[in-house]
C-alpha positions, 0 to 999 in steps of 0.5 A: 943663321939671323935671329929674330931679335939680333943685338936687340938690347931689352928690358924685361919685367916680371921676369921672374916667371910666367910671361915675363921668365918665357920672354926674357928666355926666347927673346935671349935665344932670338939674340937679344941681350937682357935686363931682366928685372922682379923684385922676386928672388927667382929672377936670378934663376931666368939669367941663369937659365939665359946664360946658361944657354948661351944668352946674354943677360943680367938680372936686376931686383927692382920695384916697378912701382918705384920711379928712381928704380924703373930709372936705375934698371933702364940706366943699367940697360944702357950702361951694360948693353951700351944702348936700349932698344925695347921695353916690355913693361909686364910685371903685374898683380892680381886682386884674386877673388875679391868682390867690388864690396870686399876691395879697399882703397889700399888694394886698388892703390897697390894694384894701379902702382904695379899694373898702370904707373908701373907701366907708365914709369917704364915707359917714361924713362925708356922713351928718351933713350929711343926717341934720341936714336929715332927707333925702338918698340915699347910693349905692355902687358894689357889683358882681356880683362881691360877690353871687356867685363867678366875676365877679372876683378874691378881694380885689375880689369880697369887697371889694365884698361889704363894700360891699353889706353895708355899704348893708344895715346902714346903712340900719338905723342910718339907720332914720327919718333920712329918709336913703336907702343903695343900691349898684348891682351893675355886670356887665361894663362897658367902664370903664378898669378893665376896657379890657385884657379888652377889648383883648385881645378886640378882639386876638384878634378875639373882641369878639362874645364879650364879655359872652356868658354874660348873656342880654343877650349884650353888655357894658354902657356906663357911661351905663347904669349912670349911668341907675341912679345918677341914678334912685337919687340923685332923688326918684323913688326915694324908697321905694329903701332898703338894696337892692343893684340889679344892673345887669348884662344879667341875669348875676346871675340866675345867674352861669354859669360857663365852664369854663377853657380850658387 
């Protein structure tokens, strides 16, 4: 039986947990060979699960904001699997609940280094391989916070707006090459990054209110982002290019604002 990603050679960052892990596992199940990248040791667990299911994957521990490391894991895909067909630059961090006044220059530098510069580096080092063969898909994790206000902190939101701008701009710099680039803008998804908010709600007994301001009335799960990611990395999305696609239960249709309670 033919799968959606048969024989695609993919690099997926942030693959130790959450969206990255779910995407790596689903992509491998759909026939892809995956280089799973993360700084956390748990990336080995992701690859172990893929191999246990009969898939093909290798784990690489790397910092996505380190250019030499990024060049290294892109090259690892080429040497391990014979080429490169797609990259999902998914790794990201959050500044948490810090306000504008509480944020430091160091906070900004860390957030932008991983969320925005990390995306740039993955694209930069993947593009020569993809343009040479005249095909391929680049995918980035942005956020609904990069579309409108009130879905994240200032530094996080700015970093994700930067990702969207990178995608739109690079799509035209890749004019006529056969290489596509898109972003996914997740809404509230239960991942390691958002776990504190979910845990606080469970402690207060208000878990049922999580996600209440989107019309689907719930938070999302990593697999729901992974399904969109695998579609955008596949040839089925051959005419989708330069887009920032919200997967958010309808939140970004309005971005309602809940007045903060004292």
